[in-house]
N, C-alpha and C positions, 0 to 999 in steps of 0.2 A: 285881274282886279275887277274887286267888283263895286258896283255903282247906284247907290241910293237916291232915286230920284224922287220926287213931291210933284205929284201931278192932282192935286188935289185940286174941286172949285168950291165951290159956292161956299156950305158951310163942314164939306167932309174934308177931311184930310185921304189920299189915297197913292201908296206910292210904288216905284217902277222898280226894284230887284232885279238888277242887270252884268250882267256874268258873263260879259262877251257876247256869243246870238242867243244868248239862255234870259228868258225873262218872266217873271212873275208878277202877276198886280196885286197889286193888297187891298181890302179894302177898293168900294166900288159908288156907292151912293146913288140916290136918290131914284127912286125909275123915272121911266123916259128923261132921261139925262144924258142919255149916249154920245148927240151931236157936243153937248159939251166936253165930256168926256174922250170924245176924238180931237176936238181941238187941241184943250190942251195938251193931250202928249203932243202931237202935231209941234206945238208951238216949243215940246219938251225932244226934238228930231225926233220918235215912238211911233210905228207905223202900230197902228192895231193888232195887225195880220202874226207880230213878232210877238208876239205877249200868247206865251205857249198854255200859263196855267193861274187861275184866278182862286188865291187864298183869303176868307171872309172873318175877320177876328171874332166881330158878333155878329147877329143876328137882329140885330135895327137896323129897318125902312132909309136911313143914311148912309147903314155900308153894307147893305146889299140887297136893297132895290134893281138894280141893274141887274144883279146875276143871271136872270135866265134868262135875258137878250144879250149877254158875254159869252155867255155859255154855246147860241143860236150862233157867233160871231165866230164861234172854232173853237172857245177856249174849255182849258180841263179844271172842274173846279174842284178845289184841295175840300176836306169836310173833315174832322174830326171824331170821333166816335157819337164821344161825347155833346157836339152839335148835332147830328141831325135830329131832336126830334127839336129843339127852333124854331127848321128851314119850314115845315110845314105851320106852322105861328108864325110866321111873321105875316103872312097872310090878314090876320085878326089887326096889323093896325095899319094897312091899307083903306083910305077911301079912293072913290068910283078914280078919282079927278088925277088922285098917283100913273092911271094903268098899269102898274103893279103887273108882270106875269110872275104865276105860281111860279116856285125853284120844282123841276122837277127833280129825282132819287136818283132815274134808270139809267141813266145816259148820260157822257160827259162828266162824271159823277168820280173822283180817286177820295179814298179810305180812308186817311193815315191813325193813328191812334198817339194818343197825348206823350206820349216819352215810350220812348227803346227801350227795350227788355233781357236782361239776359238769358239764359237760356234755365228753366224752371227758377226762375224769381217769378215769387209772388207779387199781383199787380198791387198798385199804388189807389190809396184811391183817391178822389179831386176831388180840389181844396172846391168850397162850395162861399160862393163873397153875399154875407149874408145883407150889407146893407148900402149895396152896389146899385147906384144910381146913377143914367145916362145924360151928361148934357147935355143934350138939348129935349127940351117938353115936344110933342109930337103938335 
């Protein structure tokens, strides 16, 4: 059975997808808030070492700010190919007070594809969202 547990804190929604002993963390929150995430996980009976992978939905500070800190804790970051350019760009939105650790792309990274393709199938273009606005102003 698969369980979806909201482990968000402050203004970020984060989720753990749990299937038996396998756990996936989706989105993580602002940099420097690892103690808050640990506390929320603990309240839900989840130990950080039980989470093997991290998936970031989009690279805004409130969703990806803790990614490198979690990689240093042993989690592997799953990245879709179209997201790769957004990783280094994330640092532009950070202020020194955020204590942001830039996300490295040479370690603990799993690169996935946006969609499964049948052998010989032509790739489909990545959809563009022209009017995307993030709900939280920086």
